[in-house]
C-alpha positions as CSV (number, residue, x, y, z in Angstrom):
1,M,15.8,9.1,-18.7
2,R,13.9,7.6,-21.6
3,L,10.8,7.0,-19.6
4,F,10.6,10.7,-18.6
5,R,10.9,11.9,-22.2
6,I,8.0,9.7,-23.2
7,A,6.0,10.9,-20.2
8,A,6.6,14.5,-21.1
9,L,5.4,13.9,-24.7
10,L,2.2,12.1,-23.5
11,V,1.4,14.8,-20.9
12,S,1.8,17.4,-23.7
13,L,-0.7,15.4,-25.8
14,C,-3.0,15.3,-22.8
15,L,-3.0,19.1,-22.6
16,L,-3.9,19.4,-26.2
17,A,-6.9,17.1,-25.7
18,W,-8.2,18.4,-22.4
19,P,-12.0,18.0,-22.9
20,A,-12.9,14.3,-22.3
21,L,-15.4,11.9,-20.9
22,A,-15.1,10.6,-17.4
23,L,-12.3,8.3,-16.5
24,E,-12.7,4.8,-15.0
25,L,-11.2,4.1,-11.6
26,V,-9.3,0.8,-12.2
27,P,-6.4,-0.9,-10.5
28,F,-2.8,-0.5,-11.3
29,Q,-1.4,-3.6,-13.0
30,V,1.7,-3.7,-10.7
31,R,4.4,-6.4,-11.0
32,N,7.4,-7.1,-8.8
33,M,10.2,-6.0,-11.1
34,T,13.0,-7.7,-9.1
35,P,14.9,-9.7,-11.8
36,T,14.3,-13.1,-10.2
37,A,10.6,-12.3,-9.5
38,L,9.5,-10.6,-12.7
39,A,8.9,-13.8,-14.8
40,H,8.1,-16.0,-11.8
41,A,5.4,-14.1,-10.0
42,P,1.6,-14.3,-9.8
43,A,-0.6,-12.5,-12.4
44,P,-1.2,-8.8,-11.7
45,A,-4.4,-7.1,-10.6
46,E,-7.4,-7.1,-13.0
47,A,-10.5,-4.8,-12.9
48,A,-13.7,-6.0,-11.4
49,R,-15.8,-4.4,-14.1
50,L,-15.5,-5.9,-17.6
51,L,-15.7,-3.9,-20.8
52,A,-19.0,-3.2,-22.5
53,P,-19.9,-6.0,-25.0
54,G,-18.0,-5.7,-28.3
55,T,-15.5,-3.3,-26.9
56,V,-11.7,-3.7,-27.4
57,K,-9.2,-2.1,-25.1
58,A,-5.6,-1.8,-26.2
59,S,-2.9,-0.7,-23.8
60,F,0.8,0.0,-23.9
61,S,2.8,0.5,-20.7
62,L,6.4,1.1,-19.6
63,D,7.7,0.1,-16.2
64,L,11.2,1.1,-15.2
65,A,12.7,-0.3,-11.9
66,S,16.0,0.6,-10.3
67,H,17.8,-2.1,-8.2
68,A,20.3,-1.4,-5.5
69,R,20.5,-4.4,-3.1
70,I,23.4,-6.4,-1.7
71,S,22.7,-8.8,1.1
72,S,23.8,-12.1,2.7
73,A,22.3,-14.6,5.1
74,G,23.7,-17.9,6.1
75,D,25.4,-19.4,3.1
76,E,23.6,-17.2,0.6
77,Q,24.6,-13.9,-1.0
78,V,22.8,-11.8,-3.5
79,V,23.4,-8.5,-5.4
80,F,20.8,-6.7,-7.6
81,D,22.4,-3.5,-9.1
82,G,21.1,-2.1,-12.3
83,E,17.8,-1.2,-14.0
84,T,15.0,-3.2,-15.6
85,L,12.7,-1.8,-18.3
86,M,9.5,-3.6,-19.3
87,A,7.3,-2.6,-22.2
88,T,3.9,-4.4,-22.2
89,L,1.4,-4.6,-25.0
90,G,-2.1,-5.5,-23.7
91,L,-5.4,-6.3,-25.3
92,R,-8.9,-7.0,-23.8
93,Y,-12.0,-7.9,-25.8
94,A,-15.5,-8.2,-24.3
95,I,-17.4,-11.0,-26.1
96,N,-20.6,-10.3,-24.1
97,E,-21.6,-8.9,-20.7
98,Q,-20.2,-11.9,-18.8
99,L,-17.1,-12.9,-20.8
100,Q,-13.9,-11.1,-21.7
101,I,-10.6,-12.4,-23.1
102,G,-7.2,-10.8,-23.7
103,F,-3.5,-11.0,-23.5
104,D,-0.4,-9.2,-22.2
105,L,2.9,-9.5,-24.0
106,P,6.0,-7.9,-22.4
107,W,9.4,-7.0,-23.7
108,I,12.1,-6.9,-21.0
109,R,15.5,-5.3,-20.8
110,H,18.1,-5.4,-18.0
111,D,21.0,-2.9,-18.1
112,E,23.2,-0.6,-16.0
113,G,20.7,2.3,-16.4
114,S,21.4,5.9,-15.4
115,L,18.9,6.8,-12.6
116,D,21.0,6.1,-9.4
117,G,21.8,9.7,-8.8
118,F,18.2,10.9,-9.5
119,I,16.7,8.2,-7.2
120,S,19.1,9.0,-4.4
121,N,18.0,12.6,-4.5
122,W,14.4,11.5,-4.7
123,H,14.8,9.4,-1.6
124,D,16.6,12.2,0.2
125,F,13.9,14.7,-0.6
126,F,11.1,12.4,0.7
127,R,13.2,11.0,3.5
128,L,12.9,7.4,2.2
129,P,15.4,4.6,2.5
130,D,17.9,4.5,-0.3
131,G,18.6,0.8,-0.4
132,D,22.3,0.0,-0.7
133,R,23.2,2.6,-3.2
134,D,26.0,4.0,-1.0
135,K,27.6,0.5,-1.1
136,L,27.5,0.0,-4.9
137,P,29.1,1.8,-7.9
138,E,26.7,4.2,-9.6
139,D,25.0,3.0,-12.8
140,Q,26.5,-0.5,-13.1
141,L,24.8,-3.8,-14.0
142,A,25.5,-6.7,-11.5
143,F,22.9,-9.4,-10.8
144,G,24.3,-12.3,-8.9
145,Y,23.3,-15.0,-6.4
146,Q,25.5,-17.5,-4.6
147,R,24.6,-20.4,-2.4
148,D,26.9,-22.9,-0.7
149,E,29.8,-21.1,-2.5
150,T,28.2,-22.0,-5.9
151,T,27.4,-19.1,-8.3
152,E,23.8,-19.8,-9.5
153,L,23.2,-16.4,-11.1
154,Q,25.6,-13.9,-12.6
155,F,24.8,-11.1,-15.0
156,D,27.0,-8.2,-15.9
157,Q,26.1,-7.6,-19.5
158,S,22.9,-5.9,-20.8
159,T,20.2,-8.4,-22.1
160,D,16.8,-8.0,-23.5
161,G,14.0,-10.0,-25.2
162,I,10.4,-10.9,-25.4
163,G,8.9,-12.0,-22.0
164,D,6.3,-14.6,-21.2
165,L,2.9,-14.2,-23.0
166,R,0.0,-14.1,-20.6
167,L,-3.5,-15.1,-21.8
168,V,-6.4,-13.9,-19.7
169,G,-10.1,-14.9,-19.5
170,S,-12.5,-13.0,-17.2
171,W,-16.1,-13.7,-16.1
172,Q,-18.4,-11.1,-14.6
173,L,-20.1,-12.6,-11.6
174,N,-22.2,-9.6,-10.7
175,R,-22.3,-5.9,-11.5
176,D,-24.5,-2.9,-10.7
177,A,-23.9,0.9,-10.2
178,Q,-22.3,0.4,-6.8
179,T,-20.6,-3.0,-6.7
180,A,-19.0,-5.5,-9.1
181,T,-17.1,-8.8,-8.8
182,A,-15.3,-10.8,-11.5
183,L,-13.3,-14.0,-11.8
184,H,-10.0,-14.0,-13.8
185,A,-8.1,-17.0,-15.1
186,S,-4.8,-16.7,-16.8
187,L,-2.3,-19.0,-18.5
188,K,1.3,-17.9,-19.0
189,A,3.2,-19.4,-22.0
190,P,7.0,-19.7,-21.9
191,T,7.8,-17.3,-24.7
192,G,10.6,-15.6,-22.7
193,D,14.1,-16.9,-21.9
194,A,15.2,-17.8,-18.4
195,D,18.9,-17.4,-19.4
196,K,18.2,-13.7,-20.2
197,L,15.9,-13.2,-17.1
198,T,13.0,-12.4,-19.5
199,G,11.0,-15.6,-18.8
200,S,10.7,-18.7,-16.6
201,D,10.9,-21.3,-19.4
202,S,7.7,-22.9,-18.0
203,W,4.0,-22.7,-18.2
204,S,2.0,-21.3,-15.2
205,A,-1.6,-20.6,-14.4
206,S,-3.5,-18.2,-12.1
207,L,-7.0,-17.7,-10.7
208,A,-8.1,-14.5,-9.0
209,L,-11.3,-12.9,-7.7
210,S,-11.6,-9.1,-7.9
211,A,-14.2,-6.7,-6.5
212,D,-14.9,-3.0,-6.4
213,R,-17.2,-0.4,-4.8
214,Q,-18.1,2.8,-6.6
215,I,-19.2,5.9,-4.6
216,L,-20.8,9.0,-6.1
217,L,-19.7,12.1,-4.3
218,T,-20.9,15.7,-4.3
219,Q,-17.6,16.5,-6.0
220,G,-16.7,13.7,-8.5
221,Q,-16.6,10.0,-7.5
222,A,-14.5,7.6,-5.5
223,A,-13.9,3.9,-5.6
224,F,-12.4,1.1,-3.5
225,W,-11.1,-2.2,-5.1
226,G,-9.4,-5.3,-4.1
227,G,-8.6,-8.9,-5.1
228,L,-7.2,-12.2,-4.1
229,G,-5.5,-14.8,-6.2
230,G,-3.5,-18.0,-6.3
231,S,-1.0,-19.2,-8.9
232,W,0.7,-22.4,-9.9
233,L,4.1,-21.1,-11.0
234,G,5.4,-24.2,-12.9
235,N,8.9,-25.5,-12.9
236,S,10.9,-22.2,-13.4
237,E,14.4,-22.6,-14.8
238,G,15.5,-19.5,-12.9
239,L,17.1,-20.7,-9.6
240,D,15.0,-23.8,-10.3
241,S,16.0,-25.8,-7.3
242,H,14.8,-23.1,-4.9
243,A,11.7,-21.8,-6.7
244,K,8.3,-22.4,-5.1
245,D,5.6,-24.1,-7.1
246,W,2.7,-22.1,-5.7
247,A,2.1,-18.4,-4.6
248,A,-0.8,-16.2,-3.5
249,N,-1.2,-12.6,-4.2
250,A,-3.6,-9.8,-3.2
251,W,-4.2,-6.1,-4.0
252,L,-6.2,-3.3,-2.2
253,G,-6.7,0.2,-3.6
254,A,-8.7,3.4,-3.6
255,G,-9.2,6.2,-6.0
256,W,-10.8,9.6,-6.2
257,S,-11.8,11.5,-9.4
258,P,-12.6,15.1,-8.6
259,R,-13.0,16.0,-12.3
260,E,-14.0,14.0,-15.4
261,W,-10.4,14.3,-16.8
262,I,-8.3,13.3,-13.8
263,D,-8.1,10.8,-10.9
264,F,-5.8,9.9,-8.1
265,K,-5.0,6.4,-7.0
266,L,-3.3,4.5,-4.2
267,Q,-2.8,0.8,-4.2
268,L,-1.1,-1.9,-2.1
269,D,0.0,-5.2,-3.9
270,A,1.5,-8.2,-2.1
271,H,2.5,-11.7,-2.9
272,T,3.9,-14.6,-0.9
273,A,7.6,-15.7,-1.2
274,L,8.7,-17.1,-4.6
275,Y,11.8,-18.9,-3.4
276,D,13.0,-21.0,-0.5
277,S,15.7,-18.7,0.9
278,E,16.9,-17.0,4.0
279,L,17.4,-13.8,2.0
280,S,14.5,-11.2,2.2
281,E,15.1,-10.5,-1.5
282,L,14.1,-14.0,-2.4
283,G,12.4,-15.7,0.5
284,D,10.1,-13.0,2.0
285,P,6.6,-11.9,0.9
286,A,6.7,-8.7,-1.1
287,V,4.5,-5.6,-0.4
288,I,4.5,-2.7,-2.9
289,L,2.8,0.7,-2.6
290,T,1.9,2.4,-5.9
291,M,0.8,6.1,-6.0
292,G,-0.4,8.0,-9.0
293,G,-3.4,8.5,-11.2
294,D,-4.9,8.9,-14.7
295,L,-5.3,11.8,-17.1
296,A,-7.8,11.8,-20.0
297,L,-6.3,12.2,-23.4
298,G,-9.6,12.0,-25.2
299,P,-13.1,10.4,-25.0
300,Q,-11.7,6.8,-25.1
301,T,-8.0,7.3,-24.3
302,S,-6.3,7.7,-20.9
303,L,-2.8,8.1,-19.6
304,E,-1.8,6.3,-16.3
305,I,1.2,7.4,-14.3
306,G,2.4,5.8,-11.0
307,V,5.4,5.4,-8.7
308,G,6.0,2.3,-6.7
309,E,7.9,1.9,-3.4
310,D,8.9,-1.3,-1.6
311,I,7.0,-1.2,1.7
312,A,8.6,-4.6,2.6
313,V,12.1,-3.3,2.1
314,G,14.3,-5.4,-0.2
315,T,11.5,-7.7,-1.5
316,S,11.0,-5.6,-4.6
317,P,12.8,-2.7,-6.2
318,D,13.0,0.4,-4.0
319,V,11.5,2.5,-6.7
320,T,9.5,1.7,-9.9
321,F,8.2,4.2,-12.4
322,H,5.1,3.3,-14.4
323,I,3.5,5.0,-17.4
324,G,0.8,3.6,-19.7
325,V,-1.7,4.6,-22.4
326,A,-5.0,2.8,-23.0
327,H,-7.5,3.3,-25.8
328,K,-11.0,1.7,-26.3
329,F,-12.4,0.9,-29.7
């Protein structure tokens, strides 16, 4: 429940700093938190509107995913049972109106967790699928994959470490009050460790195009955004012989800000399969729906909260909790 204690503290701070300037409607930076996908997936969404020249934006986010899948197909078997916590430090700096640079550095932990009971109740309340929780012991860590009777992945002890550093460069293609487009290039360095499921032990690169449309309403404002990208994933050491070299991803979202201090957002993220496998957990495209929004903590500070669900069941964790704080200097 660590994530919820932090969320409660940040919401309390928000209430103390209620008066604020208008929030920006920007995409969720969603990742597929499945252990085999986390370090071997395309770059997440980026905003179509770059920062004002000379502005620095620092962010810190926590993503907590609960895994409960056990499956087999042909000569393959997989089990993902446990929790993954990712803490990400991000920085963006606008050199001028057209160019922005930055980085994202994650720290990743895999452990048995403690949310199985809470998530089962969550799914019961909203009448959502509960994965395979009724087939697995509560609050255990077991990540495993077998193929041709050979065990290729087996984790039953907690592990953590620095993830892969991602360097990002963005170019503003056009921007006005209503529409904006930007091109984003990223390079991922192998600072993580494939043996700990915190990295891929390989370099990778991504290129994506993002766009948005801002709409001024009688009551507040709304926005639509989307993007399309492609990635060279490198020679991952995780399940290396089955990993794909290339992947595509896309995102599509909408938001509404009825007041200057709050907004609500909905976003779909998808990526192509990352492995050659008959198992949906490895070999099918992933589709994730994230719901949530932002609260203003001050004139230059915002709190983002979201909950993700696996629309394509089994291809990503059945629930992921997201919380983040961003500040502009």
